[in-house]
Wavefront OBJ file of the C-alpha trace (Angstrom):
o trace
v 253.176 207.379 38.627
v 251.728 207.269 35.130
v 248.534 208.991 36.242
v 250.611 211.703 37.956
v 252.515 212.178 34.711
v 249.212 212.693 32.935
v 248.130 215.262 35.519
v 251.101 217.459 34.635
v 249.800 217.757 31.094
v 246.251 218.122 32.374
v 246.868 221.416 34.129
v 249.296 223.088 31.724
v 247.327 222.722 28.505
v 244.905 225.403 27.310
v 241.183 224.874 26.747
v 239.370 224.996 23.426
v 236.550 223.275 21.506
v 236.155 219.702 20.233
v 237.102 219.343 16.538
v 235.362 218.227 13.403
v 235.811 214.621 12.296
v 239.327 213.902 11.103
v 241.113 216.799 12.795
v 243.217 216.485 15.997
v 241.306 216.392 19.268
v 241.486 219.733 21.078
v 241.082 220.384 24.780
v 237.630 220.873 26.269
v 236.392 222.718 29.340
v 232.610 222.339 29.421
v 229.826 222.979 31.920
v 226.613 220.993 32.264
v 223.476 220.778 34.335
v 223.460 217.236 35.718
v 220.311 215.598 37.054
v 219.603 212.192 38.578
v 217.100 210.737 41.020
v 218.560 212.722 43.915
v 218.304 216.190 42.335
v 219.957 218.741 40.034
v 223.662 219.611 40.127
v 226.422 221.482 38.316
v 228.966 219.377 36.387
v 232.305 220.561 35.014
v 234.053 218.330 32.486
v 237.646 218.807 31.314
v 239.364 216.904 28.521
v 243.090 217.126 27.808
v 244.809 215.497 24.847
v 248.503 215.757 24.056
v 250.280 213.457 21.608
v 249.417 209.938 22.792
v 247.770 210.819 26.109
v 244.096 211.428 26.900
v 243.028 212.568 30.377
v 239.541 213.569 31.459
v 238.175 214.965 34.706
v 234.521 215.377 35.677
v 233.390 217.067 38.873
v 229.867 217.430 40.241
v 228.954 220.295 42.561
v 225.935 221.367 44.548
v 223.897 224.136 42.881
v 223.376 225.733 46.283
v 227.077 225.506 47.182
v 229.019 225.666 43.893
v 232.345 225.229 45.697
v 231.203 221.978 47.351
v 232.509 218.975 45.406
v 230.197 215.964 45.586
v 231.725 213.624 43.020
v 234.964 213.503 41.009
v 236.205 211.178 38.285
v 239.641 211.242 36.610
v 240.393 208.842 33.767
v 243.613 208.373 31.781
v 244.276 206.521 28.529
v 247.078 206.245 25.992
v 246.795 206.157 22.202
v 248.942 203.633 20.360
v 248.686 202.860 16.642
v 245.424 204.831 16.454
v 243.855 202.760 19.242
v 242.868 204.116 22.664
v 243.946 202.018 25.646
v 242.526 202.766 29.123
v 245.268 202.946 31.761
v 243.942 204.158 35.111
v 241.034 205.914 36.789
v 240.291 207.479 40.145
v 236.739 208.047 41.384
v 235.571 209.843 44.541
v 232.088 210.385 45.903
v 231.079 211.941 49.208
v 228.532 210.220 51.465
v 227.653 211.879 54.792
v 230.593 214.293 54.347
v 233.053 211.392 53.998
v 235.053 210.706 50.858
v 234.668 207.270 49.309
v 237.337 206.574 46.707
v 238.249 203.779 44.319
v 241.086 203.298 41.835
v 241.126 201.177 38.685
v 244.307 200.112 36.887
v 244.734 198.075 33.728
v 247.466 195.425 33.630
v 247.794 194.721 29.911
v 250.622 192.219 30.306
v 248.358 189.964 32.349
v 245.107 191.140 30.695
v 243.668 192.089 34.075
v 241.599 194.958 35.399
v 242.523 195.772 39.007
v 240.051 197.648 41.195
v 240.687 198.810 44.746
v 238.636 200.734 47.285
v 241.019 203.098 49.113
v 238.642 205.304 51.148
v 237.147 205.403 53.720
v 238.720 201.975 54.412
v 241.335 200.407 52.166
v 240.365 196.989 50.881
v 242.048 194.214 48.939
v 242.425 194.476 45.176
v 239.702 192.910 43.040
v 240.857 191.289 39.791
v 238.798 190.957 36.629
v 239.677 189.493 33.234
v 240.273 192.357 30.811
v 238.832 192.057 27.283
v 241.175 193.029 24.463
v 239.377 191.906 21.308
v 237.046 194.923 20.985
v 237.352 198.701 21.585
v 237.399 199.503 25.325
v 236.720 202.952 26.837
v 236.233 204.463 30.266
v 232.668 205.687 30.732
v 234.012 209.082 31.794
v 235.713 209.690 28.426
v 233.560 207.568 26.128
v 232.964 210.034 23.288
v 236.578 211.214 23.169
v 237.857 207.622 23.301
v 235.626 206.583 20.410
v 236.635 209.659 18.427
v 240.391 209.145 18.791
v 240.146 205.439 18.015
v 238.215 206.103 14.805
v 235.154 204.317 16.170
v 232.915 207.382 16.319
v 233.273 207.727 12.555
v 232.723 203.994 12.116
v 229.510 204.183 14.173
v 228.149 206.703 11.693
v 227.813 203.956 9.106
v 227.368 200.803 11.202
v 226.616 199.559 14.702
v 229.809 198.805 16.627
v 230.511 196.491 19.556
v 232.391 198.125 22.463
v 233.260 197.585 26.122
v 232.732 200.276 28.764
v 234.725 200.381 31.999
v 232.656 201.951 34.776
v 235.199 204.242 36.407
v 232.621 204.790 39.163
v 232.865 201.145 40.267
v 231.781 199.997 42.845
v 229.699 203.092 43.659
v 227.666 203.173 40.413
v 226.703 199.584 41.135
v 225.274 200.664 44.488
v 223.525 203.786 43.178
v 222.122 202.617 39.846
v 219.706 199.802 39.054
v 220.710 196.822 36.953
v 224.485 197.210 37.443
v 225.203 194.938 40.405
v 228.723 193.505 40.293
v 229.650 195.018 36.926
v 232.989 196.772 36.557
v 232.491 196.822 32.792
v 229.653 196.267 30.321
v 229.384 195.239 26.715
v 227.422 197.641 24.548
v 226.397 198.443 20.991
v 226.936 202.000 19.756
v 225.432 203.533 16.618
v 224.295 206.749 14.953
v 220.530 207.085 15.159
v 220.000 210.417 13.442
v 221.982 213.213 11.819
v 220.899 216.785 11.068
v 222.817 219.844 9.907
v 223.173 220.860 13.578
v 223.811 217.664 15.534
v 224.379 213.918 15.712
v 222.243 211.588 17.819
v 224.014 208.409 18.968
v 222.511 205.500 20.893
v 224.383 203.281 23.340
v 222.645 199.985 24.113
v 224.072 198.284 27.208
v 224.043 194.526 27.731
v 221.728 195.131 30.713
v 219.024 196.291 28.296
v 219.420 199.949 29.279
v 219.971 202.712 26.751
v 221.976 205.953 26.856
v 221.407 208.642 24.214
v 224.142 211.124 23.291
v 223.619 214.328 21.291
v 226.799 215.797 19.772
v 226.934 219.170 18.054
v 228.298 219.625 14.530
v 231.831 219.839 15.993
v 231.305 216.501 17.765
v 231.201 218.097 21.202
v 228.837 216.533 23.740
v 225.750 218.715 24.054
v 223.256 216.458 25.868
v 223.117 212.986 27.372
v 220.116 211.018 28.645
v 220.357 207.727 30.530
v 216.667 207.018 30.500
v 216.382 204.021 32.862
v 218.382 205.808 35.591
v 216.670 209.194 35.180
v 220.059 210.800 34.433
v 220.581 213.769 32.138
v 223.458 216.099 31.229
v 222.675 219.329 29.377
v 225.407 221.732 28.305
v 225.299 225.250 29.739
v 227.053 228.499 28.971
v 230.545 228.821 30.415
v 230.534 230.000 34.036
l 1 2 3 4 5 6 7 8 9 10 11 12 13 14 15 16 17 18 19 20 21 22 23 24 25 26 27 28 29 30 31 32 33 34 35 36 37 38 39 40 41 42 43 44 45 46 47 48 49 50 51 52 53 54 55 56 57 58 59 60 61 62 63 64 65 66 67 68 69 70 71 72 73 74 75 76 77 78 79 80 81 82 83 84 85 86 87 88 89 90 91 92 93 94 95 96 97 98 99 100 101 102 103 104 105 106 107 108 109 110 111 112 113 114 115 116 117 118 119 120 121 122 123 124 125 126 127 128 129 130 131 132 133 134 135 136 137 138 139 140 141 142 143 144 145 146 147 148 149 150 151 152 153 154 155 156 157 158 159 160 161 162 163 164 165 166 167 168 169 170 171 172 173 174 175 176 177 178 179 180 181 182 183 184 185 186 187 188 189 190 191 192 193 194 195 196 197 198 199 200 201 202 203 204 205 206 207 208 209 210 211 212 213 214 215 216 217 218 219 220 221 222 223 224 225 226 227 228 229 230 231 232 233 234 235 236 237 238 239
């Protein structure tokens, strides 16, 4: 029900650009070229923020058939006392024209992360201990989560310790090397370089892999490179 409540805000809010440091987070509707080991695709990413709610949606499409959805991720978090708390995610990917879907929910009372595969065959819920001592973000809304929690600014002066929930679990673990059995990963995040046009951040995962993020001067994601997996995201003009 909470995720449905978020969706109402998701579709009624207008789209704009990501703000400078210190100003309220505005809505984003951005288009990227996405590439991995299987080919090149079109990715549309939407971010909605209203009061204490943050919802993101990423969809990957075929370049040859731009109306054909191949992958979709929706993540929802709440902001309390200037901290971002992941709440729920839904992830779908299509294999052989069949939708495979998983849902993640966070039970903060019990400090548990609950993951369930619901398509093509519904399976029993998996339970994982949920860390609460360090900043935690969904992978699908990492930059926005760090920004709203004040950790993006903190990473500009020091390396920070964070936890990433893989909203693509368990499918990322099947598709990508070095991620077997991981629903979340510990990571270190820091600013590597700053120019008058962009910021370069580096995310070092506990698996030894590295993801590089380039943000423009307004802190909007411009490029991302996950080197070990051969993954890249490069921002394109609005379509």
